[in-house]
Each structure stands twice: as structure tokens, then as C-alpha cells.
N, C-alpha and C positions, 0 to 999 in steps of 0.2 A: 585339606579336607574340606573346609568349604569349598573351593574351585571343583573338586570331585563331586561333590553332594549338586553343584546347580549345574553341573554338564550331566549329571542322572536323571534330574529332573526335567532338563532339556530334551533330553533326548526320549522321555518319558512323555512330554508333549507332544513332540514331533512323531513317536510310533504312533501315538492315540488318534491323532489326525489324519495319519496313511493307512491306521488299519481297516478301513471301509471307503468305498467309492463315496468322493464329496458329492456328487448327484446323479441322477440317473443318465446315463446314455444319450436317451432321446429328447433331454432338453438341449443338446448341443445343436439340433435342428433349429431352426428359426419357425419351420413349419409347426412343429409344436406348440409353442408361443403364441404364432397367430392363430391358429386353430382353436385352441384354449380361448383367446380374447374372442374371436367370433362366435362362439359357442355361448359367452357369458353378454355379448352385445344383444343376442337374438333373444336370449331371453328375460334383458333388461326391456325389451322393446315390445314385450309383452307385458309390461307392468304398467305400459300407458292405459291399459284399460283398466282403471280404477276401482279398487271391490269399496263398494259404497252402501252395500249391505248393511242393517241394522245389525248391532253385534247380540247376540242371544246371549254368550259368552265370555267373560273377562278372565285370563289370567295372567297375574302379577308376578314374574321371577325376578327375586331381588337378590344379585349376590352381593352380599355384605362386605364392603373392601373391595370389591374387585373390579378395579381401576383397568384403564386398558392395556396396563405393561400386564396385567395378571392375567387378563384375557388371551394376549398373545402367548404368553410363555405356557398356561392351559392347553391351547391350540397345539405347541410343538409337543406337550406331554401327552396328550391323547394320541397322537400322531404315533410315538415311540413305543407307547404302550401297545401299540399295535404293529409293531415293527418297521415303522416308516422311518423317514428323515425326522417328520413334524411338522416343517415349516408349511410345507404344502396342504396341509390337512384342512379339513373343516370342519370347526365345532358346529353344533345344531343352530347355535345364536348366528352363526355367520351365514346361514341360509337364508336369515328372514330378510324379507327384501326393503326394508325401509332401517334408516338407521339415522341416529344425529346423535347432538350434543347435552348434558345437563350441566346447568351452574349448580354446583351443590354446596353454596357458602349458606352457614344459618344467618340469622339477622342480627346478629350481635357476635359470629365468628367468621372470620376469613376462611379458616379449616375447620370444615363444620365435625357434629357427632353424628352418630347414629338415631339419636331422637330428634332431634330437629329436622334433620332430612326426611326421616318417617312422617312426622306430621306435614311434610311439604308435599312429599308423592303419593301419601293415602287421603289426607283432607284437603289439599289444594291451598292450602296457605303455607307460607313461610314460618317458622318460628325460631325461636332461643334456643341455642344448644342446652343437653339436657332434660328437655320439655316435650311430653307428646300429647296431642291431642287438644292443645289450647292455642292460643295465638300468641303472637310476642308481647301482647301487655301483660302476659302470665310472667312471674320471674321464679328462676330456677330455686329449689327448695321452699320459697314461702308460702304456704299450703293458703293467705288468705286471698291471694291474687287468683286463685282458678275460679274461682264461682262468677259467670259470666262471663269469661273468656275462652270458653268450651267449644271447640270446632270439632264437627262431626267426619267420619272417613266416606270413604266410595265404598266400604266393604255396608256400612249402615244403609246406604242408598241404595245399594244394590237391595240389602233386606227388606227395605221399605216399597221394594218396588215388587217384592214375589219372588223375587230369585232366591234361590239357594246360597249359602256363605262360606267360606273355609278358610283354615289358617292351618298350614304346614310349614314347619322350621326346624331346622337341626339345632337350635338353642333352646334357652328356655323359653315355653308360650308367651311369660311376662316378660320376655325381654325388652328393649328398645324399638325392634322392627316391628315384631307382630303387636306390641302392646298398642302403640299409634293407631290401627285398625277398631279398638275398640274402649281406651282407655282416656280419661281426662285426668292427666296428671303432671303435677309442677318439678317431678321428681323421679327421673326415670329408673334409681334405686329402690326406690319403695316398692320391693318385690311383692312384700307379705308385710303384715305390720308390725313384723319384728325389726323391718330396718327400719322403721320410721319413728321420727322424734315425738315425744309425749306431747310436744303442743300441739303439733299435727295432727294427731289422731282428735286428740281434743276438740280441735277448731272443726273436725267432721271431715277431714281429708279420708279416702279411701284407697287401700293399698290398691295394685295392679292386680295381683292375682283375685280378689276379691272382686273388682271392677269386670274381668275376664265373664263372670257368670250372672254377673246382675246387671250390666248397663245395656248388654243385648243380650238378653237371656237363651236364647233360642239359635246360636250359632250351630249351625249343619254338622261341622266337623271343627276338630280342634286337634291336632297334634303336634310332636315335639317334645321337648323337655320340661324340667320346672316342676317336678312331682313334689318337692319336699315342701312347698310354698302352700302346696292347698291342705296340708293336714296340718293337728295340733302339734305344739311345742313338744319335742322329744318322743312323738309316735314314730316307731321303728317303721325303716323304710321295707317295703314288703319284697326288695329285690336284694338289697344290703342291711340287714336287721342286726348287725351287729357292729355298724358302723354310725357312728356318732355325727357325724358331718352329714350323713344324709338322711339325719332323721328329719321331722315335721319340724316346721319354724313357727307356726302360728300361736300367736299370742292371746287370742280372741277363744281358742277351743275349738274352732270350727273344723268339721273336716268338707270342705268345699267339694270333694271328690264325691263323697255319699250324698251331698245334697243333690247334686247333678243325677246321681244316678236314680234319687227317689223322684226327682222331678220329670225324669225323661223313661221311668218305668213301663207306662202304656204309650210311647212316644217311639218304639222301637228305637230305645235308646241303647249305646253298647259302649262299656268302658274296658279299655285295654292296657297292656302295661310291660307286654312283651311281643315280640315277631310270630311267634307261634298263633297266637290269640290273633292277632292282627289279620295273618293269612287265612287264617281258616275261617272267617267273617263271609257271609256272603251279602255282597253291597245290596243285592235286591230285599233282604231282608231287614236292612237297617237303615236308619232315617238320621238318625243323629249319632256321631261318633266323637269319644275322647279319647286320645290314644298319648299316654304320657309313659313316657320310656327309659327316662332317667331321674335321679333325683335335680341334678341341674342341667348345663347343656348335655345334650347327648353327643358320643365320645366320636373322635376325629372318623374321618371312613376307612384310614389307613389303620386303625384300632379297634374298629367295630367289631363284636362279636357278633358274628355273621349270623350265628344259631338264636340269638335271643333279642338283638337289637335289628330291626328294620333299615336298610337305605333309606336315603331321600326318595329315590326312584320308586321304592317298595310303597311307600307312604303316599306321594302322591297319584301313582297308579289306584290305590283305593279310594281316597279322596274323591278321584274324578268321578270315578264308576257310583260312588254314591250321590255326587251332587249332579251330574247329568238327568239323573230321573227325572228331573224339575222341567216339566214341560215349559216352563219360564226361563230356564236357562239357569247359570250360574256366574260366581264372583269367587276367585280362590286366590286368595296370597301365598305363595311358595319361597320362602327363604333359606338360601345356601349360607346360613349366618356364620359357619365356623372358618370359612374364609379368611374373614376378619379376624378370628382369634390366633392362626396359622402366625399372619402377616405380624402381631402385636407381638408374639412370642417370637419373631424371628425363623420361624418354621416353615420355611418356602415351600418343602416338600409337602406337609400337612397342607398348607393353602391351597397349592395348586391342585391336588388330589381332591379336595373339596370343590372346587371350580370346576372338575373333570365330572365327578359325579352328577354336579349340579347341571351341566352339559346333559347328561345320560336321561336326567328328571324332564329335561326341554324335550327330547326326542320320545320319551315316552307318553307327555300328553299333547305331543303332536301327536300321536298314532291314534289316540282316544278322541280327539275333537278334529276338526273341520276349518281349516281358513274361513270358508264361505261363511261361517255364523260366528266362530269365534277368535277375537281379537287376543291376542298374545305380545306380550310385552316384557324383555329382559334388559334389567340395568343395574346401577351398582346405586347405594347410597353414597359413598364419596370413595375416594382412591386409599392407596399408602404410598409413603417412601420406599418401593419398592422398584427396583430395578434390573434389566439384565444386560450385559453388554462385552468388552473386550474381544471385540472382532473375531466371534469364536467361529470355527467353520461349519458348512453345514452338514447338518445331521448331530451336531456335538451334543452330547445328551444335556439338556434342560439343568441338570445340576450339577454338570463337571466342571472344569478348570478351561479358564481362557488360555488359547496357545502362547500365552507369552509370561516371562516374568515381570514384575512390576521394575522399571529402568531406575526405581528410587531406593526401594529395600531389597530388588533382587530376590524374592521370594514371590512364589506362586499365588494366583489369586484365582476365586470361584468367578464364574460370569453371574451370578446370582448376588447382588448385595443391597443392603440397607443404609438409606441415609441416615438413621438413627436408630438404637433399639439395643437389645440385651448382648446381640452378638459382638458387639467392641471388647476385643480384648488383646491387652498389652504384656507379654511375656519378655521378662529382662529388658524392660525398657523398648523393646520395639513388637510392629504386628505379630501376630501368631502367624507360623508357616502351616497352612494350611495342608500340605500336603502328609502334615504328622496326625492329623486325624481325620475321623470317617467323616467324611463332608458330603457324601450320598445318605446317609443314615436319616431315617424318618424326622428324627429331632434335632439334628444339625442346624445350628445357629448360625445364619450369615454373618459375615464380618458387619460391621457399620461402621459409618464414621464417627458418630457420636454417641457416648453411652448414657441408655437409659434403661430402666426396668422393664419398659415398655415401648417398643415402637409406634411411632404415630402416625396419625390419619394422614394423606396426603389432599392438598388443596385443589388439583387440577379438574378440569370436566370431567364427566363420566360419559362411557356409551348408550345410547336407548336403542334397543333393537326392535324392531317392529311389524307384525306379520297379521293379515284376518282385517276385518270390516275398519274403514277411515286410518288402516295403518299410517296411509301418507300424511296425515297433519303431524306425524311425529317426524321433522324434516328440519334442518339448519340447527341453528343455538338455540335452546331454551332455559327457561327458570325450570327447576326441578318441579316446582309446583303447579306446571301446567300439564304435567301428563296424567293424574286422576280426572282433571277435566276432559283431556280427549277420550279417556275409558268411559266416561260418564256420557259425553255427547254420542259416541261409538253407539252406546247400550239403551240412549233415550231414556236415563236416569239420572235424577241430582237437578241443578238448578235450570239448566238450558235444553228444553225438551220442546219448544216451539217448532221444530225442522224435522219432527217425527210426523211421520204419514201413517196410521193404521193400517191403511186400505192397503199397503204395499209391503213388501219385505225391506224396502229400501231405507234408510236412514236419510238419506238425499240432503242436498243443500238448499231446502227449498226458501228460507225466507228470502236470500239477496236475491238468487239468480231467479225465482218466480214471479217477484215482485219487479225487477229490472225487463224480463220480459213479458210481462201484463203492459207495462208503461210503454214498451216500443212497439206492441201490437196496437195499441191505444193511438200512437204516431203515427202509425200507418193509416189507420182507418183515417184519422182527421185529415191528414195530407191529400 
């Protein structure tokens, strides 16, 4: 019986690989590859004319947990969703002309978390894991190490320079990534005062939700989840009134949404909590927008109620239309935050669909802006111990099986695997036979080498894709905290603005080159 079962599995694997052409017929001809390479070369040569304009607008797309293997797998998935093999597909981020690598470690962690990394790519300084908007002198959970160690973000630099600013995320708006844009907190988990220890409250530390509205009180656009942290404890949620876990959490009794609405009443401010309300807004009549679409994180895109919950692309579309009205430009942080959550749960299908949706949002942002005046960067905070391999043939579904059995336990295995996580399963003392389960299901947990309740981050470098003014400054391998310095330099905000020439649209590289030119000219005259 065992031998018969093995033969059937092998036959199915072979049949699956023979069911469709391995690759397009044209790829057999060397002319195809030579012509493609020549087109790419000509395009690369056009990039020798560097874009040195001053960046009016800045957009940072942050794929939480979107390591290089996730980018590659998402590319294949995007192609396969469009009926292609997938490998040859281009993501929107693939089209960006400049790519570099970012070193993601935290000051106290080889493999980082999303809080310390957010402080790096938003505030320009590396920090300890678990802390947001504070330097490495601050110690996680120790309230008394906050004061004096606060660091400000590029969102604040942009706001101080007169630009409009926005935050769009698929997680809670007070989650690790967005919170580093406005908060100074020694513990990323202090979402509301309900999650804070009594001694921290007594010492004067503020929860992150409160800081969202108080630290930079006029953030122009805020969209994501996290509604329950804004309302008094046990206050019923407007969307899920009979579900206790979605009720308000605040012990101080404050209704932060109501306070925001009152403050923005005469400033063209709008609060929305569902897709219909969002998409019926006229951006020309809205200057401030607060959108909280779920009590906690927003739902995975695969499970999203398309009638009531907006997609990341839809949120980005509205955000840019509001922000771009400012003649001084804008800064927008966009987080595809649930890529990370899918990986932590071992649910690669959820994670990769989140990445594809973020790529759609990148494309939409590109249509609404111009590379001539908008610096757009796409990167990740960290990676995951996610991989795909197994000598799969061209066009193999990214969620499919490798074309072989293990030569150790004679069982099939999926191409996608995790180094650790909840997908570790042993049945009768042996590895689970994946052919007996729905390994293509939305919530299938891919097999893992080490059992953990939650899969961990990976420590390798992540990619940084850049286009627009001075995007060429993102090259080679850099520390993660370099990113906001480049963005600020390109937009003439923040600490180093000496190079900016107000009479020109060019950000220029005036300090070094103009001084050298002056010296050379003087030398010629003297000689």
C-alpha cells in the first residue's frame, strides 16, 4: 500500500509538471534574450542623466517583513494571478531604477523587531528593539529613560517645513511602524493606557494612541485600524457592538476620536470608519482625514469585506489626492503591515497576497505623482525565515509542491517552507504528509523546521527600491537609518539644507562641487 501511494504521488507530481508548457516557445531563441538585454541596457544608459531636482513630495512604502524572498515570491504570485508563469513578471517596485541594501539590526539585536527598525528609517537613528521614537539610551519598558532621549521623525521634519503629512497602514495606526513617526515611547505595546503598567502612568509616560493626537496635532491624513484604543473602556464598537473584545480600551475615559472631530470641525476635517464613507469623500473638500476601519488591525486582503473595508490601494489613492493639494508638497508613510503578520502565523498565502496588494498601491501612487518631483522609496523593516525552493519547474504555482519526494522520509513537500514557526507538525512520530491536507488554502501553515507559536523575523539585509529626485543616493549597502537622511536631503528639510538653492528647482550638490569649482577657477587665474 505504501509503495502504491508513493507511485501515485510521484505520478501526480510528474503529471503536474507536464500539464503546461515549461516556458514560452520564444525563449528557446537566443535573439529573444539578447533583444531583451539590449532594451534593458538602453534604458539603463538613460539613467546616466541623474534626477537632481528638489523633491517636492516624499513617499515611503514600508512592507513590514518583506524580505527579498518575499519580494520574489510576490512577483511570481502577481504573474500567476494574471495567468502568466510568474517568474518573468515585474512588480511595480521592480521598475524603480535604483536598488540598494539596508542593514536592519537594532542597537541591541542582531535580528531586529519592527519598532527599533521604524525608529531607524523614520527618525534617522538606530535604536533598541521594542522602542519607538527614542534613542538607544532609552531602555525598553523603563518609563524614566524616555525624557531627554526623544528623537523626531521625518514626518515631523516635513510638517515643520510646511508640507502636508500622512500615515496609511493596514495594521493599527498605533502599531510599531506608524508610531515611530509621531510617538516617543519605550514600549511599542503601550497602545493605550490600558496596556501600560501603573508605575509608567504615574511617572507621566503617555500611551501611543494619545501621542498620535497630541505630539503632532495636525497630521493631515491618518488611516488604518486601531479604533478600540481611541475610545473609553467597554464603549461598544460602532461596527461590532456585541463583541466585547472590540470594545474601547481607554481607562482614562477619553474619546480621542470625538476630541479630534471637535478640533477639526472648522478645518475641513472628516472622520470615517468604513469604505463607503471614505470613497464618497470629495478630496477637494477635505483637508484633514481620520479613517479607522477596524478595532484592531485591518483584515487580511484575502479575507477583506470589499463592501465595508477599503483596500490599501484605495486608502493610498484618497490620501495622495488630499495631500497633494498643498503647494509645498507632502510626506506620506504607507505600510503594508500585514505581510509580517501572515509570516508570523506561517500563512504564506496571506503574506504574499498582502505584498501583491501593496505593489498595487505603489502603482497607484505612481499614477498620481510625477518622478520629476516625487521621491518614492519602497523597502522593508526586516525579513522573515521564509523561503521557497525544491527545484520547482518554471510556472510551478508558488503555493505548490516541489517536483520530488524527500529522499529521507519519502514524502512530498511544498516549495514554501519556514525555518521555524507554527507549521511544525509531527504525526505518529513523523513529518506530516502535506498531500493529505489543503496546502493551497488561504490559512495553510507551511511546514517549519522548529516548532514555535509564532515564526520569527530574519536577520538578513533587505532591499531598498528608489525613484525620483536624488534616488541615486540609495546605492550599495547602507545602515537602515540612512534612509530618512536621503529623503530629507532630497526635499531640503531636516538638518542639512545648505545645498538647497531657492532660486532653482534643483536640489543640487552645491557645497562640494561649487567650492571645488571656485578653487579651480581661482587657480587658473593666478597661474
